[in-house]
N, C-alpha and C positions, 0 to 999 in steps of 0.2 A: 351398360352394365347391369350384371345379375347382380341383385342382394348378396349371392356367396361370394361373390366377386367382390363386391365392395366389404364387405366382413374381412376377410384376407384382406385385402390393400389396406383396411384401420389397425386390423393385428400386426400387421406388420409396422407399419408405421408406429404404434406404441411400442414393439420390438423395439426398435431403432431405439428411439428414444430412451427404455428399461435399459438398454444395455452401455447406451454413452452415460444415462444415470449411475449405474452401477460402476464404471470405469473414471467416474469422477469420484466416488467413495460415497454417494447416498443412497446409502441401500435402503432405507426404507422408503423412498422417491422410485426407485430402479423397484420395489417388489411388486408396489401399485401396480405399476403399469403393465411388469409381464404378467401377473395377475389377470389385467384386462383383456391381453391382448389374447391368453390363454382361454379365456371364457369365449372370447369370439373365433377364434379360430387356431386349435392347436397345433403349432412347428414343433419338428424334433430340435431347432436351434430355441425357441422358445423354452420348449422342457429342458434342455441342459442349462440352460441360463437361469431358471428357476432352482436348479438343483444348487447350484453356486452361488443363487443368492438366499436358500435355505441355508446352506452352509456359514456365510457372512452373516447372517442373522443370530444363526446359534453361536456363533464366535463370540458376537457383542450381547446376549445374553450370559452367556458363560461368565464374558467380564465382569458384569452388573451382580451376578452371583456371588461372585470372589469378593465383589465389595463389599454387599451388603452382609457379607459372612461375617468379613475383618472388622465391623463397627458393629455384629451381635443384634444384626435386624434380619430374624430368623425367618420370619414371612415372607419379606420378599424378597431373600434370598431362594427361599425353596420355590417360590415361581419364576424366577427367570432362570433354576437350574432344573427346571419342569419343563420350562421353554427349550431350554438349551437342549436338553438331552432328544425332544423330539424332532429337533433341528440336526442336530449334527449328528457323524458316524462313530464307528468306534477307529480310531482308538482316542478322540476327543468325550466321544460320549459318558466316557467311565470318567472323566472331571466329573461331569453332573451329575451323573450317578452317586461317585462318594462323596459330592455335598449335598444330596437328598441324604443318604445314608448319616452323615454325621450332623446333621439338623434332627431325624428320626429321633436319631439318639439321644439325642439332649433332651429332646420335646417328652418322650417315652417315656418318661418318672412324673411327670405330672398328669397323668391321666391313670384313673385306678378306680375301678368300679368300685361301687357300692356295698357297702359288707351285708348288709341287711338281704340285699337283690341275692346271693348267694346262698343265702341261708331261711327264706321265710318262704319260699316259693318252689315247687317241680319243676325240674329241666324242661317240661312244656315251657312253662309261664315263661320261663327264663329267658327260653327262646323266641317268644312275641315281642315281651316286653323288648329286650334287648333289639330288637325288628324296628320295634314302634318308637324305641329311644332312638334308635341310629335316625329313622325315616323323619321324625320330629326334631332334631339336630340338625339335620341337614336341612331340613327346611327354613326351618329358623337359623342357621348359618348365610342358608342363600338369602333369605329375607332381608337379614343386615347388610349383606355386601350388595346387595341391590340397589339395596336404601344409597349408602354409603359411594357407590357406583354412582348413582344417578347425580347426589350432589354436586360430586367434582366433575362431572361430565367433561372426561378426557378421553385421548385417543387410549392412552397406557390404563387404568382405569379399567375400560370396558375387555382393551384385550387381556390383563390380567383376568378380570369374572371370568370371560368366556373361556380362558384356558382352566379355570379352579370348576365354572358349572356349563362345561360345552353342551349337554343336554336340558341344562334348568328350566327354569317354567318360566326364566325370563331372558334365555338365550336367542329365542328372537329378536325382540325387542332390543337387546344391547348389540346383537349383527347389525341390524338396522341403523342404530343409532351411530355404529361405527364407522357404517359407510357413511351415512352421510359426512361426519366428522374427517374423514379422511378425503373425501370429494371436496370437500370444501377447503381442506388442506392443501390438497395437489392443485388446485385454480388460485388460491391467493399465491402459492408458490412460483407460480407456473409466471403469474401476470410479475411478479417482483422481478422474476430471471428476465423477462425476455422487454422491460422496461425498468432499471434498475437504479431508480428514484430515491432520493432518500426519504417520501412520504409513501411511495409502494412498499419500501423497506419495514418499514416500522408499521404499517398497516398490519403485514404480515403477522410481526410479533405481537401486535397489540392484541390481536383477534386470536391469536393461535396459541398464545404463549401460558394461557391459565388453558387449554382446549390440550395441551400434549403436541404440538405440531410436531412432526419429524424434521424438521430444521430450522428451528430456532435456533441452534449454535450457529449456523454458516450464514443464517439471516443478519446475525448477531456482529460474527467476524463482517461481513459484506457491509451492515451499515456504518460500522466503525471505520471502513476502508472508505467509502462515503463522505464522510467527514474528516477524516483527514486528508482525501484530496482535494476537497473545499479551501480545508486551511493551508494548505500546500498552495495552492492555485494563484490565492488572495497572496499569499506570503508575506502578508502583517505580523508584526508582535501581538497585536491583538486576537488576533484569527486564532494563532499557534498556544497562544497562551490560555483560550476559549479551549479547544480540542482537547489541551493538557488538564485542564481542570475539569473537563465534563465526561472527560474520560480518563479516570484513573487506574483502570486496569487496559489501559487500548493498547493491540496490538503493537500499534505503531506510535510507542511514546517514544522510544529512542531517537527516532527518527525524527519528532516534531523537537524533541530538545536538540537534538544536533544542527537543527535548521533553524531554532531560536538562536543557538548560542552564534552562529555565524552570518546571522542576519545583520544587514545593514539597514538603520533606519532613515528615512526622509530626512531627518532631521540632520542625521549624520553626515548623510551622502549630501546635503548642501555645506554642510561645515567644510570636505573636503576639495568640493569645487573652489569654496572660496580663499582655500587654501592653495589648490594648484595655479589658479589668476593670480594670484599674488607674485607665484613663482615665474610664469612669463612676463610678470608685468616688470618684476624686479631686472630680468634678463633685459628686457627689452630699455630700459632704463638706464644699462652698464652698474645696476648699483651692484656687485660684485660681491662687498661685504656683508650685505642682510643675505644676499642671493646662497652664498656658502652655508649660510646657519640652515640650509636645508639638507647639511649633509653631514656626516662622522666624518674624523680624522681623515678615514680609508674609505672608501666608495668602491665597494666590489664588482659593480659595473657600470661605465657610464659609453653607452654606444659602441664601438669599438674599443675602448680602453678596460683595462681588469685591475683591481686593487689600486687604486688612482690617488693620490692625497690629495688635500685642499688647495696645497701652492701649485701641483702639476694641473689641477680641474682648475684654477684663475686661468691660467696661462692656458689653457684648451678654448677656456669662455671668449677670453679676449683675441685670439689666433683669429673665434671666428665671425670675427665682428672684422677682419681686416677688409678695407676700401667698402664699408657697407656703410652708405650715404644715411638709408632708412630701412629700418625693420617695425614690421607689425606682425602680431600675433592674435590669431582670432582662436578661440577655445570652441568648440562645439559642444555644449552644455549635455543636449541630451545625448551625446556619446555616449557619455560617463556609466562606464559599467565598474561596479566598486565589491568587490570579494574580498571577505575578512576567513582570514587563514590561520592555522596554527599559531602561538604563543604571541598573534594579537599584530600580526603582519598584517599591511591589506594592500591588497593588487589591485594597481587600475590598470585600468584600458578607457582609450578616450580617441579623439581626433584631434587635430590643429592645423590651420592652413596659415602659413606661414607665406609671408608679401615683404621679399625685399631689395634694393637698390641699390646697386653695385656700382660704382666707378672705376674702369682702369685703363693706366694709363698706360701706352704702347709709344715707345721710340722706333718708326719703322725709315730707314733710308726711304726717298722718293726722287723719282731723277725728274727735275725739273728742265727744259731745255731752253736756253735763252734765245729771245725772239733775234738778236744783234749777231752780227757775223763773230762776234769774239764766242761770242756762246759762254757758259761758264756749266761746268758739271756737277752732278746731283749734289744738293743739300740736303739738312735733317732735317725733316719737321716733326717735331712733339703731336703726335695725335690721343684723344682722348675717346674713350667711346662707356655711354651709361647703358647694364644688365639689365635688366626689370626680371627677378623669378620669382616664381609662384610655388607651394610645394605642398600638396594633400597628403599629409604624416599620420599614419597609425601608431602611438604612445603610449609603452607599455612601462609600468612604474611600479615597483614595489619599495611599502613606508614600510620599516619598522613599529615597536612599540613606542616610539617616541618621536613619531609620525618623520624618519629622516629616512630618505631617499638611500636605498643599497642597491638597486638596480635600476637603467633607465635606457631602456631601449626605443630604439625608429625604425620603423616602417612605412619608407615613401611607396604610396598606394598613385599617385600622380605628378607632373610636373610639367611647368609650362614655362616660356624662356623668349624675351624679345628686347632687342640690342638698337640703341641708335647712336650715330656719331656725335660727337661734338666738336666743335673747332678748338 
């Protein structure tokens, strides 16, 4: 591959990255990449994208100029308006020009010439002194700005300096340092995007926060997102409260507060587990008086029954024990899932294993033929059989704010049955 072809491929790769960044709203990042692409190998697509980015930057500069003008920060407003005017096209550029005119009118009255300069020297001297004064003023002003810019040492300051003194004494130094900072910013941001860990994103903010990094706001949002996702994944009260405390202006505060509101602590879950195990112990022992305390006077739904009162509920429990010799219910502790709903309602889902032994009496005619010649007709013989039943069930329960069962549903997952006859 020739060097020229290699440059073309690099330029194309940078163009694609610039286009992606532009579509994601990362204007500054897109600008850096498209400029690099154009430096390597200009293409019509890259030139067109550069024009779009230039207009987008102009819009950003114009918005900043309007803001600074609103807060009466005339110096920064003028700088941003000048950058906006250079990047925008008509009619948008007229807005920037209007801001420049407003600032010029405001500051015009503050600059007055010295009266003695007008009367004490000739017109030639006036011209020479005026020129010297202008040069000296510009030189001093550039010197002062350069000292301030180097002290602050960030991207925005160097951009502002070059906007004011594009051909100044320190312009080449400013461009060199701006290129270094922009390169560092680009490298650190790419690393944070490719490996979006807490440490990488935080490192970008720490290193580029005071350097005018182009992606600081995006990085802060990303860091906020990482911290919330970590708290949500842990899902504990401490983790969620820590996120809320450490991010008082976090983007995910409403979600964190809602999660905290419906959170079931391990202690609450153990309490509910014990509560439901007692329910099944009472059912096994047929202590229906105590069992009915788990219900309101009317239960909205119990298995297939709707709006059933306590008297009918007791009958339902009793009929369910007909012919039952033995019953045991095992509660799968690990299957319990508890969700806290609105108005204090708890939604429970869990698995139980039901083991039943049922005795069934049958009266069936059986023909028994006598060995004697007289013989006898059929007589009746009472037969009984024992049926062992197993059912694996998913139970869904709603408990109201007073821990009363309002809905009780069963879904049978699997069953087994065996029979044995008795004499």
